[in-house]
Biotite code that builds the C-alpha atoms (Angstrom):
import biotite.structure as struc

atoms = struc.array([
    struc.Atom([60.758, 115.713, 115.909], chain_id="A", res_id=1, res_name="HIS", atom_name="CA", element="C"),
    struc.Atom([61.946, 118.654, 118.350], chain_id="A", res_id=2, res_name="GLY", atom_name="CA", element="C"),
    struc.Atom([64.233, 121.271, 118.842], chain_id="A", res_id=3, res_name="ILE", atom_name="CA", element="C"),
    struc.Atom([64.880, 122.844, 122.811], chain_id="A", res_id=4, res_name="LEU", atom_name="CA", element="C"),
    struc.Atom([66.980, 125.725, 122.438], chain_id="A", res_id=5, res_name="SER", atom_name="CA", element="C"),
    struc.Atom([67.766, 128.489, 125.077], chain_id="A", res_id=6, res_name="GLY", atom_name="CA", element="C"),
    struc.Atom([69.873, 129.960, 127.941], chain_id="A", res_id=7, res_name="ASP", atom_name="CA", element="C"),
    struc.Atom([70.652, 127.337, 130.375], chain_id="A", res_id=8, res_name="PHE", atom_name="CA", element="C"),
    struc.Atom([72.999, 129.490, 132.544], chain_id="A", res_id=9, res_name="ASN", atom_name="CA", element="C"),
    struc.Atom([75.501, 127.061, 132.733], chain_id="A", res_id=10, res_name="THR", atom_name="CA", element="C"),
    struc.Atom([77.571, 130.409, 133.999], chain_id="A", res_id=11, res_name="PHE", atom_name="CA", element="C"),
    struc.Atom([80.950, 128.452, 135.318], chain_id="A", res_id=12, res_name="ALA", atom_name="CA", element="C"),
    struc.Atom([84.517, 127.666, 134.728], chain_id="A", res_id=13, res_name="PRO", atom_name="CA", element="C"),
    struc.Atom([84.912, 125.074, 132.341], chain_id="A", res_id=14, res_name="ALA", atom_name="CA", element="C"),
    struc.Atom([85.632, 122.343, 134.413], chain_id="A", res_id=15, res_name="ILE", atom_name="CA", element="C"),
    struc.Atom([82.370, 122.809, 136.422], chain_id="A", res_id=16, res_name="PHE", atom_name="CA", element="C"),
    struc.Atom([80.567, 123.514, 133.272], chain_id="A", res_id=17, res_name="ARG", atom_name="CA", element="C"),
    struc.Atom([80.817, 120.000, 131.582], chain_id="A", res_id=18, res_name="ARG", atom_name="CA", element="C"),
    struc.Atom([79.760, 118.587, 134.960], chain_id="A", res_id=19, res_name="ILE", atom_name="CA", element="C"),
    struc.Atom([76.724, 121.020, 134.154], chain_id="A", res_id=20, res_name="GLN", atom_name="CA", element="C"),
    struc.Atom([76.441, 120.136, 130.723], chain_id="A", res_id=21, res_name="LYS", atom_name="CA", element="C"),
    struc.Atom([76.363, 116.585, 131.401], chain_id="A", res_id=22, res_name="LYS", atom_name="CA", element="C"),
    struc.Atom([73.253, 117.162, 133.969], chain_id="A", res_id=23, res_name="LYS", atom_name="CA", element="C"),
    struc.Atom([71.114, 118.816, 131.450], chain_id="A", res_id=24, res_name="VAL", atom_name="CA", element="C"),
    struc.Atom([72.090, 116.012, 128.883], chain_id="A", res_id=25, res_name="GLU", atom_name="CA", element="C"),
    struc.Atom([71.061, 113.509, 131.525], chain_id="A", res_id=26, res_name="ARG", atom_name="CA", element="C"),
    struc.Atom([67.790, 115.341, 132.719], chain_id="A", res_id=27, res_name="ILE", atom_name="CA", element="C"),
    struc.Atom([66.793, 115.395, 128.928], chain_id="A", res_id=28, res_name="LEU", atom_name="CA", element="C"),
    struc.Atom([67.715, 111.614, 128.020], chain_id="A", res_id=29, res_name="GLY", atom_name="CA", element="C"),
    struc.Atom([70.079, 110.075, 125.120], chain_id="A", res_id=30, res_name="LYS", atom_name="CA", element="C"),
    struc.Atom([67.276, 110.723, 122.476], chain_id="A", res_id=31, res_name="GLU", atom_name="CA", element="C"),
    struc.Atom([67.926, 114.539, 122.846], chain_id="A", res_id=32, res_name="TRP", atom_name="CA", element="C"),
    struc.Atom([71.227, 115.546, 120.879], chain_id="A", res_id=33, res_name="ILE", atom_name="CA", element="C"),
    struc.Atom([73.151, 118.700, 121.547], chain_id="A", res_id=34, res_name="ASN", atom_name="CA", element="C"),
    struc.Atom([73.768, 119.874, 118.191], chain_id="A", res_id=35, res_name="ALA", atom_name="CA", element="C"),
    struc.Atom([76.792, 122.137, 119.291], chain_id="A", res_id=36, res_name="PHE", atom_name="CA", element="C"),
    struc.Atom([78.606, 119.534, 121.026], chain_id="A", res_id=37, res_name="PRO", atom_name="CA", element="C"),
    struc.Atom([81.549, 121.302, 120.730], chain_id="A", res_id=38, res_name="HIS", atom_name="CA", element="C"),
    struc.Atom([80.864, 124.448, 121.108], chain_id="A", res_id=39, res_name="LEU", atom_name="CA", element="C"),
    struc.Atom([83.203, 126.314, 124.083], chain_id="A", res_id=40, res_name="LYS", atom_name="CA", element="C"),
    struc.Atom([81.331, 129.714, 124.361], chain_id="A", res_id=41, res_name="TRP", atom_name="CA", element="C"),
    struc.Atom([78.084, 131.031, 123.335], chain_id="A", res_id=42, res_name="SER", atom_name="CA", element="C"),
    struc.Atom([78.026, 134.458, 125.617], chain_id="A", res_id=43, res_name="CYS", atom_name="CA", element="C"),
    struc.Atom([80.324, 137.362, 125.962], chain_id="A", res_id=44, res_name="ASP", atom_name="CA", element="C"),
    struc.Atom([79.868, 139.212, 129.355], chain_id="A", res_id=45, res_name="ILE", atom_name="CA", element="C"),
    struc.Atom([82.478, 141.836, 128.245], chain_id="A", res_id=46, res_name="SER", atom_name="CA", element="C"),
    struc.Atom([79.510, 143.297, 125.882], chain_id="A", res_id=47, res_name="HIS", atom_name="CA", element="C"),
    struc.Atom([76.568, 143.011, 128.521], chain_id="A", res_id=48, res_name="ALA", atom_name="CA", element="C"),
    struc.Atom([74.463, 146.218, 129.162], chain_id="A", res_id=49, res_name="VAL", atom_name="CA", element="C"),
    struc.Atom([74.362, 147.668, 132.444], chain_id="A", res_id=50, res_name="PRO", atom_name="CA", element="C"),
    struc.Atom([70.933, 146.422, 133.514], chain_id="A", res_id=51, res_name="GLN", atom_name="CA", element="C"),
    struc.Atom([72.370, 143.119, 133.642], chain_id="A", res_id=52, res_name="ASP", atom_name="CA", element="C"),
    struc.Atom([74.311, 143.967, 136.646], chain_id="A", res_id=53, res_name="GLY", atom_name="CA", element="C"),
    struc.Atom([77.741, 143.523, 134.851], chain_id="A", res_id=54, res_name="TRP", atom_name="CA", element="C"),
    struc.Atom([78.633, 147.020, 134.777], chain_id="A", res_id=55, res_name="GLY", atom_name="CA", element="C"),
    struc.Atom([81.988, 147.363, 136.737], chain_id="A", res_id=56, res_name="LYS", atom_name="CA", element="C"),
    struc.Atom([83.212, 144.286, 135.216], chain_id="A", res_id=57, res_name="ALA", atom_name="CA", element="C"),
    struc.Atom([82.192, 145.052, 131.629], chain_id="A", res_id=58, res_name="VAL", atom_name="CA", element="C"),
    struc.Atom([84.072, 148.386, 132.248], chain_id="A", res_id=59, res_name="LYS", atom_name="CA", element="C"),
    struc.Atom([87.222, 146.576, 133.444], chain_id="A", res_id=60, res_name="LEU", atom_name="CA", element="C"),
    struc.Atom([87.046, 144.067, 130.390], chain_id="A", res_id=61, res_name="CYS", atom_name="CA", element="C"),
    struc.Atom([86.894, 146.535, 128.109], chain_id="A", res_id=62, res_name="ARG", atom_name="CA", element="C"),
    struc.Atom([89.635, 148.811, 129.622], chain_id="A", res_id=63, res_name="ILE", atom_name="CA", element="C"),
    struc.Atom([91.904, 145.502, 129.741], chain_id="A", res_id=64, res_name="LEU", atom_name="CA", element="C"),
    struc.Atom([90.693, 143.900, 126.471], chain_id="A", res_id=65, res_name="HIS", atom_name="CA", element="C"),
    struc.Atom([89.223, 140.752, 128.167], chain_id="A", res_id=66, res_name="ILE", atom_name="CA", element="C"),
    struc.Atom([86.839, 138.780, 127.173], chain_id="A", res_id=67, res_name="ARG", atom_name="CA", element="C"),
    struc.Atom([84.620, 137.124, 129.660], chain_id="A", res_id=68, res_name="MET", atom_name="CA", element="C"),
    struc.Atom([83.238, 134.539, 127.571], chain_id="A", res_id=69, res_name="ARG", atom_name="CA", element="C"),
    struc.Atom([80.844, 131.395, 128.998], chain_id="A", res_id=70, res_name="SER", atom_name="CA", element="C"),
    struc.Atom([78.976, 128.748, 127.095], chain_id="A", res_id=71, res_name="LEU", atom_name="CA", element="C"),
    struc.Atom([75.293, 129.149, 128.177], chain_id="A", res_id=72, res_name="LEU", atom_name="CA", element="C"),
    struc.Atom([73.080, 128.447, 125.214], chain_id="A", res_id=73, res_name="ASP", atom_name="CA", element="C"),
    struc.Atom([72.619, 125.209, 123.915], chain_id="A", res_id=74, res_name="TYR", atom_name="CA", element="C"),
    struc.Atom([70.450, 123.357, 121.162], chain_id="A", res_id=75, res_name="MET", atom_name="CA", element="C"),
    struc.Atom([69.244, 120.007, 121.606], chain_id="A", res_id=76, res_name="PHE", atom_name="CA", element="C"),
    struc.Atom([67.138, 118.201, 118.888], chain_id="A", res_id=77, res_name="ILE", atom_name="CA", element="C"),
    struc.Atom([65.314, 114.828, 118.980], chain_id="A", res_id=78, res_name="TYR", atom_name="CA", element="C"),
    struc.Atom([64.635, 112.451, 116.466], chain_id="A", res_id=79, res_name="ASN", atom_name="CA", element="C"),
    struc.Atom([67.012, 114.498, 113.564], chain_id="A", res_id=80, res_name="MET", atom_name="CA", element="C"),
    struc.Atom([70.067, 114.529, 112.239], chain_id="A", res_id=81, res_name="LYS", atom_name="CA", element="C"),
    struc.Atom([72.789, 117.717, 112.361], chain_id="A", res_id=82, res_name="VAL", atom_name="CA", element="C"),
    struc.Atom([73.437, 118.645, 108.913], chain_id="A", res_id=83, res_name="VAL", atom_name="CA", element="C"),
    struc.Atom([75.224, 121.840, 109.821], chain_id="A", res_id=84, res_name="SER", atom_name="CA", element="C"),
    struc.Atom([75.642, 124.016, 113.266], chain_id="A", res_id=85, res_name="ALA", atom_name="CA", element="C"),
    struc.Atom([77.232, 127.517, 113.529], chain_id="A", res_id=86, res_name="GLU", atom_name="CA", element="C"),
    struc.Atom([77.289, 130.077, 116.059], chain_id="A", res_id=87, res_name="MET", atom_name="CA", element="C"),
    struc.Atom([78.054, 133.825, 114.389], chain_id="A", res_id=88, res_name="PHE", atom_name="CA", element="C"),
    struc.Atom([80.403, 136.035, 116.748], chain_id="A", res_id=89, res_name="ASP", atom_name="CA", element="C"),
    struc.Atom([78.139, 139.365, 116.276], chain_id="A", res_id=90, res_name="LEU", atom_name="CA", element="C"),
    struc.Atom([78.917, 141.615, 119.074], chain_id="A", res_id=91, res_name="ALA", atom_name="CA", element="C"),
    struc.Atom([75.477, 143.171, 119.016], chain_id="A", res_id=92, res_name="GLY", atom_name="CA", element="C"),
    struc.Atom([74.268, 141.290, 122.299], chain_id="A", res_id=93, res_name="SER", atom_name="CA", element="C"),
    struc.Atom([75.886, 139.358, 125.154], chain_id="A", res_id=94, res_name="ASP", atom_name="CA", element="C"),
    struc.Atom([74.625, 136.354, 123.641], chain_id="A", res_id=95, res_name="HIS", atom_name="CA", element="C"),
    struc.Atom([75.443, 134.993, 119.962], chain_id="A", res_id=96, res_name="ARG", atom_name="CA", element="C"),
    struc.Atom([73.312, 133.577, 117.580], chain_id="A", res_id=97, res_name="PRO", atom_name="CA", element="C"),
    struc.Atom([73.215, 130.052, 116.677], chain_id="A", res_id=98, res_name="GLN", atom_name="CA", element="C"),
    struc.Atom([72.109, 128.603, 113.398], chain_id="A", res_id=99, res_name="LEU", atom_name="CA", element="C"),
    struc.Atom([71.192, 124.591, 112.897], chain_id="A", res_id=100, res_name="GLY", atom_name="CA", element="C"),
    struc.Atom([70.363, 122.724, 109.631], chain_id="A", res_id=101, res_name="GLU", atom_name="CA", element="C"),
    struc.Atom([68.726, 119.376, 110.425], chain_id="A", res_id=102, res_name="PHE", atom_name="CA", element="C"),
    struc.Atom([67.001, 116.712, 108.609], chain_id="A", res_id=103, res_name="GLU", atom_name="CA", element="C"),
    struc.Atom([64.400, 114.242, 109.759], chain_id="A", res_id=104, res_name="PHE", atom_name="CA", element="C"),
    struc.Atom([65.735, 110.800, 110.178], chain_id="A", res_id=105, res_name="SER", atom_name="CA", element="C"),
])
């Protein structure tokens, strides 16, 4: 059994992100299951800190009330079944927390 989770840096427009996601899934193999296959975003750059180098973009997004969201974070599981999986939109960080509940298969 296993869980592989983290920031995979698939920062790209949705059409290209799909290609990047498929590449990660192909590298891991079919035995690894994406616990959040329909998650559209997990990171909101409009909440990044200045040290991340997005300072001007963040300020502009806040002024214009624009959210720069992207799917960067993934959770893959091995030899388990997803019982529930959700992401919480808590704006304390640019990356949002994810919670998965799994059962052994």
